[in-house]
C-alpha positions as CSV (number, residue, x, y, z in Angstrom):
1,M,96.9,63.9,184.9
2,K,96.1,62.3,181.9
3,P,98.3,61.5,178.6
4,L,96.9,63.3,175.4
5,A,94.3,61.1,174.2
6,L,90.9,60.5,172.3
7,V,88.9,57.6,171.9
8,L,86.4,59.2,169.4
9,L,83.1,57.4,171.0
10,P,83.0,57.7,174.3
11,A,80.4,56.6,177.0
12,A,77.0,56.2,175.2
13,L,78.3,57.1,171.6
14,S,81.7,54.4,172.1
15,A,79.5,52.0,170.2
16,L,79.6,54.1,166.9
17,L,82.1,55.9,166.0
18,A,86.4,76.9,150.5
19,S,85.2,73.7,147.8
20,G,84.5,70.0,147.1
21,C,87.6,69.7,145.0
22,D,91.1,69.5,146.2
23,S,93.4,72.0,144.4
24,A,96.6,70.1,143.4
25,A,99.8,71.5,142.7
26,T,100.0,72.5,138.8
27,T,103.1,73.7,139.0
28,P,106.3,72.0,139.9
29,L,106.4,71.3,144.0
30,P,108.9,73.3,145.9
31,A,111.9,71.4,147.2
32,W,111.3,68.8,150.0
33,P,112.5,70.6,153.5
34,A,116.4,70.3,153.8
35,A,117.9,69.3,157.0
36,T,115.6,70.3,159.9
37,C,116.2,70.3,163.7
38,G,119.9,69.2,162.9
39,V,118.7,66.1,160.9
40,P,119.5,65.5,157.0
41,A,116.4,65.8,154.4
42,T,114.9,62.2,154.0
43,T,115.9,60.6,150.6
44,W,112.5,58.5,150.0
45,L,112.3,55.0,149.1
46,P,111.0,54.8,145.3
47,R,107.5,54.2,145.0
48,A,107.7,50.2,144.2
49,Q,109.1,49.8,147.6
50,V,106.4,51.0,149.4
51,G,102.4,51.1,150.1
52,H,102.3,47.4,149.6
53,V,100.5,44.4,151.2
54,V,102.8,42.4,153.3
55,S,99.7,40.5,154.6
56,W,96.2,40.3,155.5
57,A,93.6,38.7,157.5
58,D,89.9,38.9,158.9
59,A,89.4,41.5,161.9
60,Q,87.8,40.2,165.0
61,R,84.4,41.6,163.8
62,T,83.8,41.3,160.0
63,L,80.7,40.4,157.9
64,L,78.3,42.2,160.1
65,T,74.6,43.1,158.0
66,A,73.3,46.4,157.9
67,P,70.4,45.3,160.4
68,T,73.1,44.4,162.9
69,I,75.0,47.9,162.7
70,D,71.3,49.2,163.4
71,V,71.4,47.5,166.2
72,L,74.8,48.8,167.4
73,I,73.3,52.3,166.6
74,A,70.2,51.8,168.5
75,A,72.3,50.4,171.6
76,A,74.4,53.8,171.4
77,G,70.6,55.5,171.1
78,A,71.6,57.5,168.2
79,S,69.1,55.8,165.3
80,E,67.6,59.2,164.8
81,L,70.8,59.9,163.5
82,F,72.3,57.2,161.5
83,A,69.8,54.3,161.0
84,P,69.2,52.6,159.3
85,A,72.5,51.7,157.9
86,A,73.0,52.1,154.0
87,H,75.2,49.2,154.5
88,G,76.6,46.0,156.0
89,I,80.6,46.2,156.7
90,Q,83.3,44.0,156.2
91,M,86.6,44.6,158.0
92,F,90.4,43.4,157.5
93,T,93.6,43.7,159.6
94,L,96.2,44.9,157.3
95,R,99.7,45.2,157.6
96,Y,102.1,46.8,154.8
97,T,105.1,48.3,153.4
98,T,106.4,52.2,154.0
99,Q,109.4,53.8,155.7
100,D,110.6,56.2,158.3
101,R,113.3,58.5,157.4
102,G,114.0,56.9,154.3
103,R,114.3,53.2,156.0
104,P,112.2,50.4,155.2
105,V,109.5,49.4,157.8
106,E,106.4,47.8,157.9
107,A,103.1,48.8,159.5
108,T,99.9,47.6,160.7
109,G,96.3,49.2,160.7
110,L,92.5,48.3,160.0
111,V,90.0,48.5,156.7
112,A,86.5,48.6,157.1
113,V,84.4,48.6,153.8
114,P,80.6,48.5,153.2
115,W,79.3,45.0,152.4
116,D,76.2,44.0,151.2
117,D,76.0,39.9,150.8
118,G,75.5,39.1,147.0
119,Q,75.9,42.5,145.4
120,P,78.1,43.5,142.7
121,A,81.4,45.6,143.2
122,Q,80.7,49.2,143.6
123,S,82.9,52.3,144.0
124,F,83.4,54.2,147.1
125,P,85.5,57.6,148.2
126,V,88.1,56.5,150.5
127,V,88.2,58.1,154.4
128,L,92.0,58.1,156.0
129,F,90.7,57.7,159.3
130,T,93.4,58.7,162.3
131,H,93.3,57.9,165.7
132,G,93.5,59.8,169.0
133,T,96.5,58.8,171.0
134,T,96.2,55.2,172.2
135,G,99.9,54.9,173.3
136,F,103.5,54.4,171.9
137,M,103.7,51.0,171.4
138,G,102.7,48.2,169.2
139,A,100.7,46.5,172.4
140,C,98.0,49.7,172.0
141,A,97.6,49.6,168.1
142,P,94.0,49.9,167.2
143,S,94.0,46.9,164.8
144,H,95.8,45.1,167.8
145,T,93.0,46.1,170.9
146,Q,90.1,46.2,168.6
147,G,88.3,47.8,171.5
148,D,84.8,49.5,170.7
149,G,86.0,53.0,170.7
150,D,88.7,51.7,168.3
151,V,86.2,49.3,166.0
152,F,83.2,51.1,166.0
153,P,83.6,54.6,164.4
154,L,84.8,52.8,161.4
155,L,82.1,50.3,161.2
156,L,80.2,53.5,161.3
157,L,81.9,55.2,158.2
158,A,81.9,52.0,156.3
159,S,78.3,51.3,156.9
160,L,77.8,55.0,155.7
161,G,79.4,54.2,152.3
162,Y,83.1,54.6,152.8
163,V,86.2,52.6,152.5
164,V,87.9,53.4,155.9
165,V,91.3,53.1,156.0
166,A,92.8,53.1,159.8
167,P,96.7,53.1,160.2
168,D,98.1,52.2,163.6
169,Y,100.9,54.7,163.3
170,I,104.5,53.9,162.6
171,G,105.8,52.3,165.7
172,L,102.5,51.0,166.9
173,D,103.0,47.6,165.2
174,A,100.3,45.3,166.4
175,G,102.6,42.5,165.0
176,A,105.6,43.5,167.8
177,D,107.1,41.6,170.4
178,F,105.3,43.7,173.3
179,T,107.7,42.6,175.8
180,Q,110.4,44.9,174.1
181,P,110.8,48.4,173.8
182,P,109.8,49.3,170.0
183,A,112.2,48.6,167.2
184,V,110.9,51.9,165.1
185,R,109.8,54.3,167.7
186,H,106.8,56.4,167.2
187,N,106.9,59.8,166.9
188,Y,104.2,61.7,168.6
189,L,102.7,64.3,166.5
190,G,105.5,64.1,163.9
191,V,104.1,65.5,160.7
192,E,106.3,63.2,158.3
193,Q,106.3,59.9,159.8
194,T,102.5,60.4,160.5
195,A,101.8,61.3,157.2
196,I,104.1,58.8,155.3
197,G,102.8,55.8,157.1
198,S,99.2,56.9,157.0
199,L,99.6,57.7,152.9
200,D,101.0,54.2,152.4
201,M,98.4,52.8,154.0
202,V,95.8,53.8,151.4
203,R,98.0,52.6,149.0
204,A,98.4,49.1,150.3
205,A,94.2,49.4,150.7
206,R,93.7,49.8,147.3
207,E,96.1,47.2,146.3
208,L,94.4,44.8,148.9
209,L,91.1,46.1,147.6
210,G,91.6,46.1,143.9
211,G,93.7,43.1,143.2
212,G,91.7,40.5,144.0
213,K,93.7,39.5,147.2
214,V,90.4,39.6,149.1
215,E,86.4,39.3,147.9
216,T,84.6,42.4,148.5
217,M,82.1,44.6,146.7
218,A,83.8,47.4,147.9
219,R,86.5,49.3,145.1
220,P,87.8,52.3,146.5
221,T,88.4,55.2,144.5
222,T,91.3,57.8,144.2
223,N,88.8,60.4,146.2
224,V,90.0,60.8,150.0
225,I,88.6,62.6,152.6
226,L,90.8,63.1,155.6
227,W,89.2,62.4,158.9
228,G,90.5,62.3,162.4
229,G,90.5,63.6,166.2
230,S,93.2,64.9,168.9
231,Q,96.4,63.6,167.8
232,G,94.5,62.3,164.8
233,G,93.3,65.8,163.8
234,H,97.0,66.5,164.1
235,A,97.2,64.1,161.4
236,V,94.8,65.4,159.5
237,F,96.9,68.6,158.8
238,A,100.0,66.2,158.2
239,N,98.7,64.5,155.7
240,D,97.0,67.2,153.6
241,L,100.8,68.9,153.9
242,V,102.7,65.8,152.7
243,A,100.5,63.8,150.1
244,P,100.9,66.3,147.1
245,Y,105.0,65.5,148.0
246,Y,104.3,62.0,148.6
247,A,101.2,60.6,146.9
248,P,100.1,62.8,144.3
249,E,98.4,60.1,142.9
250,L,95.5,60.7,145.5
251,T,92.8,63.6,145.4
252,V,92.2,64.9,148.7
253,R,88.7,66.2,148.6
254,A,88.0,67.3,152.1
255,A,89.5,66.9,155.4
256,V,87.6,67.3,159.2
257,A,90.0,67.8,161.8
258,L,88.1,67.0,165.3
259,V,89.7,68.8,168.6
260,P,93.2,69.2,166.7
261,A,96.4,69.9,168.0
262,T,97.8,72.3,165.4
263,D,100.1,74.9,167.4
264,L,102.7,72.9,169.4
265,V,104.8,75.7,170.7
266,G,101.2,77.2,172.2
267,L,100.4,73.8,173.8
268,A,103.8,73.9,175.1
269,E,103.1,77.4,177.0
270,Y,100.1,76.0,177.9
271,A,100.8,72.5,179.4
272,L,103.9,74.6,181.4
273,G,102.1,77.2,182.3
274,S,100.3,75.2,185.1
275,V,99.6,71.6,185.7
276,N,97.0,70.4,183.6
277,D,95.9,68.0,181.4
278,A,98.6,68.7,178.9
279,T,101.2,68.4,181.4
280,G,102.2,65.0,181.1
281,A,101.3,64.7,177.4
282,F,103.6,67.1,176.6
283,A,106.4,65.2,178.5
284,A,105.1,62.0,176.2
285,M,105.7,63.8,173.1
286,L,109.2,65.4,173.8
287,T,110.1,62.0,174.8
288,T,109.6,60.4,171.6
289,M,110.5,63.2,169.5
290,H,113.6,62.7,171.3
291,Y,114.4,59.3,169.9
292,W,113.3,59.8,166.1
293,Y,115.4,62.8,165.9
294,G,118.4,61.3,166.8
295,E,118.8,61.7,170.6
296,Q,120.6,65.5,170.0
297,A,120.2,66.6,173.5
298,A,119.7,64.6,176.7
299,L,116.2,64.3,178.1
300,D,117.4,65.5,181.3
301,T,118.2,68.9,179.8
302,V,114.4,69.6,179.7
303,L,112.9,66.7,182.2
304,T,114.0,66.4,185.8
305,T,115.8,64.0,187.5
306,T,115.3,65.0,191.2
307,A,113.6,62.7,193.9
308,P,110.8,61.8,194.1
309,W,110.5,61.7,190.1
310,S,113.3,61.4,187.8
311,F,110.9,62.1,184.6
312,A,114.0,62.1,182.3
313,T,114.0,58.0,183.0
314,E,110.6,57.4,184.1
315,V,108.7,58.9,181.0
316,P,110.1,56.6,178.1
317,S,109.8,53.7,180.7
318,A,106.2,54.5,181.2
319,I,105.3,55.5,177.5
320,Y,107.4,51.8,176.2
321,G,106.1,49.8,179.1
322,G,102.6,50.3,178.8
323,C,99.5,51.8,177.1
324,D,98.3,54.3,179.7
325,A,101.2,56.2,181.3
326,S,98.8,58.8,182.9
327,G,99.6,57.3,186.4
328,K,103.2,58.4,186.1
329,F,102.2,61.9,187.4
330,D,99.9,61.2,190.0
331,G,100.9,63.4,193.1
332,V,102.7,66.3,190.4
333,T,101.6,69.6,192.2
334,A,104.1,71.9,190.3
335,V,105.4,72.2,186.9
336,T,108.7,71.9,188.3
337,D,107.9,68.5,189.3
338,V,108.2,67.4,185.4
339,Y,110.4,69.9,183.4
340,Q,113.8,72.0,184.2
341,P,113.3,75.4,185.7
342,D,115.2,77.0,182.5
343,F,112.8,75.3,180.0
344,I,109.7,76.2,181.7
345,A,111.1,79.9,182.2
346,A,111.7,80.1,178.1
347,V,108.4,78.5,177.3
348,T,106.3,80.3,179.5
349,S,108.1,83.2,178.1
350,G,107.0,82.8,174.6
351,Q,111.2,81.8,174.2
352,A,110.4,78.1,173.6
353,T,111.5,78.3,169.8
354,S,114.9,79.3,171.1
355,V,115.7,76.2,173.3
356,S,117.7,73.9,170.8
357,P,116.9,71.4,169.7
358,W,113.7,71.2,171.5
359,G,112.0,74.2,169.9
360,C,112.8,73.3,166.6
361,Y,111.0,69.9,166.9
362,L,108.0,72.0,168.2
363,A,107.8,74.1,165.5
364,E,109.3,71.9,162.5
365,N,105.6,69.9,163.8
366,S,103.0,72.9,164.1
367,V,101.1,73.4,161.1
368,P,101.8,77.1,161.1
369,W,105.7,76.8,161.6
370,T,106.6,73.8,159.6
371,S,108.8,74.0,156.7
372,I,106.9,71.7,154.6
373,Q,105.7,74.6,152.2
374,K,101.9,73.8,151.7
375,V,100.8,73.5,148.1
376,R,97.0,73.3,147.7
377,T,94.3,74.2,149.6
378,T,91.7,71.5,150.9
379,P,88.0,72.4,152.3
380,T,88.8,71.5,155.9
381,L,85.6,71.4,159.0
382,F,88.1,72.4,161.9
383,V,86.1,71.6,165.2
384,T,87.0,72.2,169.0
385,S,85.4,71.5,172.1
386,G,84.5,74.8,174.4
387,N,85.4,73.1,177.7
388,D,88.7,71.5,176.5
389,T,91.6,71.1,178.8
390,L,93.9,69.2,177.1
391,I,94.3,70.3,173.6
392,H,93.3,74.0,175.2
393,T,90.5,75.4,172.9
394,P,92.0,79.2,173.2
395,V,95.4,77.6,171.8
396,E,93.5,76.4,168.9
397,R,90.9,79.2,168.6
398,A,94.2,81.8,167.8
399,D,95.7,79.4,165.6
400,F,92.5,79.4,163.7
401,P,92.7,83.0,161.8
402,R,96.5,82.5,161.8
403,L,95.7,79.2,159.6
404,C,93.4,80.9,157.3
405,G,95.8,83.4,156.8
406,M,97.9,81.1,155.1
407,G,95.3,80.3,152.8
408,Y,93.8,77.2,154.7
409,A,90.2,77.1,153.7
410,L,88.4,76.2,157.3
411,Q,85.0,76.2,158.5
412,Y,84.5,76.4,162.5
413,L,83.0,74.8,164.8
414,E,82.8,74.8,168.2
415,C,80.5,72.7,170.2
416,E,79.9,74.4,173.6
417,G,80.0,72.8,177.0
418,A,82.2,70.0,175.8
419,Q,85.0,68.3,177.0
420,H,88.3,67.2,174.8
421,P,86.4,64.3,173.3
422,E,82.6,65.5,173.2
423,G,83.2,67.9,170.4
424,A,84.4,65.3,168.2
425,V,81.4,63.0,169.3
426,W,78.6,65.5,169.8
427,S,79.4,67.1,166.4
428,L,79.4,64.0,164.4
429,P,75.7,64.6,162.4
430,E,77.5,68.1,161.3
431,Q,80.6,66.0,160.1
432,V,78.6,63.4,158.2
433,A,76.2,66.4,156.6
434,W,79.6,68.7,155.8
435,V,81.6,66.0,154.0
436,K,78.9,65.0,152.0
437,D,78.1,68.4,151.0
438,R,81.9,68.7,149.6
439,L,81.8,65.3,148.0
440,A,78.8,67.0,146.3
441,G,81.3,69.8,145.0
442,K,79.8,72.5,147.1
443,P,81.7,75.2,148.5
444,I,82.1,76.4,152.3
445,A,79.4,79.1,152.4
446,A,81.3,82.4,152.2
447,A,79.3,83.0,155.5
448,D,81.0,80.2,157.4
449,L,84.4,80.0,155.3
450,C,87.5,81.2,158.0
451,V,84.8,82.6,160.3
452,L,85.8,82.4,164.1
453,K,82.2,81.7,165.5
454,P,81.3,81.3,169.1
455,A,80.5,77.9,170.5
456,V,77.2,76.4,169.7
457,R,75.2,73.5,170.8
458,C,76.1,70.8,168.8
459,S,73.5,68.4,167.4
460,A,74.0,65.3,168.9
461,Q,74.7,66.8,172.4
462,P,72.8,65.0,175.1
463,Q,69.7,66.7,176.4
464,P,70.5,67.9,180.0
């Protein structure tokens, strides 16, 4: 059983990677949610204390020329889709200031920018790229590992002409002591923490690139595209919800949510309905939320303590002891091996939100149920995988019209036959073309706006 994870570009492609205007609120914003799930409302630190560069360094791969990028694209078998590269790239690691529930913390990430030797400074829009699940501690941070699946999506997008800002997420500190549990816990699929850490990295990257700290031709504009998959697809919606409150200086022009987990309540019903790929991942999510919300209820109220497993103690040790906890669930044959019977009964009968405090955690971090009021409408490409057994496609298909009814401007694309990560890869050409149209000011066509269409063969799907 695998954890909820997405490497956006597996296999051959692992070497790569409404309207065009954001409608920001013109009236006073609603109040930030008051106490939620038994925790007081966040009092944010002043802007002067967050979103600033602490340190930076060249990444392991930097100053790659456009011909070098073309070689990488050719090695992935994608020359017809993305070559020749418009730009070479330059890449940095970045440590910056942010906050978690009003406490000052630091976080890390990667920045990739277009680079052409000897060319004068140019302005480029920003892609806030939010990655899929890599783990729950600093050793799992993409800016620490810098593996192909972590780095090459950023290289590809930067070579297309974007300043790419890729946060590791708060709690995945690439400079932490990896022998110890994280000093700051990552709230897995948590809306507030994810968005604040991501938006502050955009601010810090703008300071890095526009403040004379590094020599680069790239100058980021205030135009931002939100782009991410799996956990990062959930982060796309989180960033879009929180940005008007937290970073109103940024103009979000478009969003690309790939195989996103939007409805955690629905995902819970799937994960606990039978043993499947989401069963273990859901236990990891409950564990991280348990810590972030202040350990209001013991984990053994939802996770088992019965031999041969004691998941109430073994899940925390697994997720904070390495970057792949999937082996912890080897041998699980029944949902009751992992979860307490009363919790299973409540969730599978549609009563998950009645289980305090766990149901509140699920609802508060689900896009349709969160108490954060939506105050703008961003054109969003909503991509799913037809055969997704992790973020179960029927759950997301059911959530699509619900979100449209809330005023989201969505365009649906489902890649037929795709497993969880494959929809994000096979639809990459559609994503790139779609974003270009939004930046050009083209609205989503009426025939596509909030229309739940059947699965299609996506253009980068390998031939049989």
